C-alpha positions as CSV (number, residue, x, y, z in Angstrom):
1,M,27.5,17.4,23.8
2,N,28.5,13.8,23.2
3,I,26.6,12.5,20.1
4,D,27.8,9.0,20.8
5,R,25.6,8.5,23.8
6,K,23.3,5.6,23.4
7,E,20.1,7.5,24.1
8,S,20.9,10.0,21.3
9,Y,20.6,7.3,18.6
10,N,17.5,6.7,16.5
11,K,15.9,3.4,17.7
12,Y,13.3,3.3,14.9
13,E,10.6,2.6,17.4
14,N,7.9,3.4,14.8
15,L,9.1,0.8,12.3
16,P,6.5,-1.9,13.3
17,L,3.7,0.7,12.8
18,L,4.7,2.2,9.4
19,S,2.5,-0.2,7.4
20,Y,-0.5,0.3,9.8
21,N,-0.1,4.1,9.7
22,C,-0.2,4.1,5.9
23,I,-3.3,1.8,5.9
24,K,-4.9,4.1,8.5
25,Y,-4.2,7.2,6.4
26,M,-5.9,5.5,3.4
27,M,-9.1,4.9,5.3
28,A,-10.7,8.2,4.0
29,S,-10.4,7.0,0.4
30,D,-13.4,5.2,-1.1
31,L,-12.4,4.1,-4.6
32,I,-9.5,1.9,-3.6
33,W,-11.6,0.1,-1.0
34,R,-14.4,-0.5,-3.6
35,L,-11.8,-1.9,-6.1
36,L,-10.5,-4.2,-3.4
37,K,-13.9,-5.4,-2.1
38,Y,-15.9,-5.8,-5.3
39,N,-14.5,-8.2,-7.9
40,D,-16.7,-7.4,-10.9
41,K,-16.0,-5.1,-13.9
42,D,-18.1,-2.2,-12.4
43,A,-16.3,-2.1,-9.0
44,Y,-15.3,1.6,-9.6
45,K,-19.0,2.7,-9.8
46,I,-20.9,4.0,-6.8
47,D,-24.3,2.4,-7.1
48,A,-26.6,0.0,-5.3
49,D,-24.3,-2.9,-6.1
50,H,-21.1,-1.1,-5.2
51,P,-21.7,1.3,-2.3
52,N,-18.8,2.9,-0.5
53,L,-17.7,0.9,2.5
54,T,-18.1,2.0,6.0
55,T,-15.1,2.3,8.3
56,A,-16.1,-1.0,9.9
57,Q,-16.4,-2.8,6.5
58,K,-13.0,-1.4,5.5
59,G,-11.5,-2.7,8.7
60,T,-12.7,-6.3,7.9
61,L,-10.5,-6.2,4.8
62,I,-7.3,-5.5,6.8
63,Y,-5.4,-8.7,7.7
64,N,-5.3,-9.2,11.5
65,G,-3.3,-12.4,11.8
66,S,-6.3,-14.7,11.3
67,A,-5.6,-18.2,10.0
68,E,-8.1,-17.6,7.1
69,V,-5.8,-15.3,5.0
70,K,-8.0,-15.3,1.9
71,N,-10.8,-13.3,3.6
72,F,-8.6,-10.2,3.7
73,R,-7.4,-7.8,1.0
74,I,-4.9,-5.5,2.7
75,F,-1.7,-6.8,4.3
76,S,1.3,-5.2,6.1
77,D,4.0,-7.3,4.5
78,F,5.5,-7.9,1.1
79,G,5.3,-10.5,-1.6
80,Q,2.7,-12.5,-3.4
81,D,1.3,-15.8,-2.0
82,A,1.5,-18.2,-5.0
83,S,-1.2,-20.5,-3.5
84,W,-4.0,-17.9,-4.1
85,T,-6.1,-18.7,-7.1
86,E,-9.3,-16.8,-6.2
87,E,-10.3,-13.9,-8.4
88,V,-9.4,-11.1,-6.0
89,T,-7.3,-8.0,-5.7
90,I,-4.9,-7.5,-2.7
91,L,-2.8,-4.6,-1.5
92,R,0.4,-5.1,0.5
93,I,2.0,-2.1,2.2
94,T,5.4,-2.4,4.0
95,P,8.7,-0.6,4.6
96,V,11.3,-2.2,2.3
97,E,14.4,0.0,2.9
98,I,15.7,2.2,5.7
99,I,19.0,4.0,5.1
100,P,20.4,6.0,8.0
101,R,21.6,9.5,7.1
102,N,23.3,9.9,10.5
103,H,22.8,8.6,14.0
104,I,19.4,10.5,14.3
105,Y,17.8,10.6,10.9
106,G,17.1,7.9,8.4
107,N,15.3,7.6,5.1
108,V,12.5,5.2,4.6
109,T,11.2,3.5,1.4
110,I,7.6,2.2,1.5
111,A,6.4,-0.4,-1.0
112,M,2.8,-0.7,-2.0
113,E,2.2,-3.8,-4.0
114,I,-1.1,-4.4,-5.8
115,Y,-1.9,-7.8,-7.2
116,T,-5.1,-8.6,-9.1
117,H,-6.3,-11.8,-10.7
118,Y,-6.0,-11.3,-14.5
119,L,-9.6,-12.2,-15.0
120,I,-10.9,-9.2,-13.0
121,N,-8.2,-6.6,-13.9
122,Q,-10.1,-5.0,-16.9
123,L,-13.0,-2.7,-15.8
124,S,-16.0,-1.6,-17.9
125,N,-14.7,1.9,-18.1
126,Y,-11.8,0.7,-20.3
127,Q,-9.3,1.1,-17.5
128,T,-7.5,-1.5,-15.4
129,R,-8.0,-2.1,-11.8
130,L,-4.2,-2.1,-11.3
131,N,-3.7,1.3,-12.8
132,M,-6.7,2.9,-11.1
133,I,-5.5,1.7,-7.7
134,S,-1.9,2.8,-8.5
135,Q,-3.1,6.3,-9.4
136,Q,-5.2,6.5,-6.3
137,L,-2.3,5.5,-4.1
138,I,-0.1,8.2,-5.7
139,E,-2.9,10.8,-5.2
140,I,-3.5,9.8,-1.6
141,F,0.2,9.5,-0.4
142,N,2.3,11.8,-2.6
143,G,3.5,14.8,-0.5
144,Q,1.5,13.7,2.6
145,E,2.6,13.6,6.2
146,I,2.2,10.0,7.4
147,G,2.6,9.3,11.2
148,G,6.0,7.8,12.0
149,I,7.4,8.3,8.5
150,G,7.2,12.0,7.7
151,V,6.2,13.2,4.3
152,L,6.1,10.5,1.6
153,Y,7.0,11.4,-1.9
154,F,6.6,9.9,-5.3
155,D,9.2,12.1,-6.8
156,A,12.5,11.9,-8.8
157,R,14.3,13.9,-6.1
158,S,14.1,10.8,-3.9
159,G,17.3,9.4,-5.4
160,G,15.5,7.3,-7.9
161,R,13.8,5.1,-5.3
162,S,10.3,6.3,-6.0
163,R,8.9,4.4,-8.9
164,M,6.2,2.2,-10.3
165,G,7.1,-1.3,-11.7
166,I,5.3,-4.5,-12.5
167,G,5.3,-7.8,-10.7
168,G,3.1,-10.8,-10.0
169,E,2.9,-14.4,-10.9
170,T,0.3,-16.1,-13.0
171,P,-2.7,-15.8,-12.5
172,F,-2.0,-12.5,-10.8
173,K,-0.7,-9.3,-12.4
174,G,0.9,-6.6,-10.2
175,N,2.1,-3.1,-9.9
176,I,4.6,-2.1,-7.2
177,L,4.8,1.5,-6.2
178,T,7.6,2.8,-3.9
179,F,7.4,6.0,-2.0
180,C,10.2,7.7,0.0
181,N,10.7,10.3,2.6
182,W,14.1,11.2,1.0
183,I,13.7,14.8,-0.1
């Protein structure tokens, strides 16, 4: 068998869908969506003012290429838009690294960036919005099979690529989580 044949090489056809597949996988979660939708200190509560979102309501928070970017809370790219000043929280999910292991298999690193305006970060339960969303993302994705990626890990065995760090520019604070399929 000739392994140098063009058709035997990985074309990474799923690369454009990796962000979307992660967002789709996250649809079953409710707490993250409430923390993104509701900007007050009680956003984590399930009550009359903070009901769980329907699938359709969640869909309206996902950026679809519209010119009015500030109506959305979830994006499939990276970085923080410095022009935002509204008191909101946004989540950005994107592949940030692909390292081929050989001509067929490669390892993917996915970044999940959470940015929240500093005035709405503290919640009434003495926790921060950033840390609650970060914990929820780890709970949802760690060790889970995600379409087009394989199993994502938040694990030291991933060659040190899985981690949580801080980011953001005033007036936003941020946490950046990286998950890998490296194990």
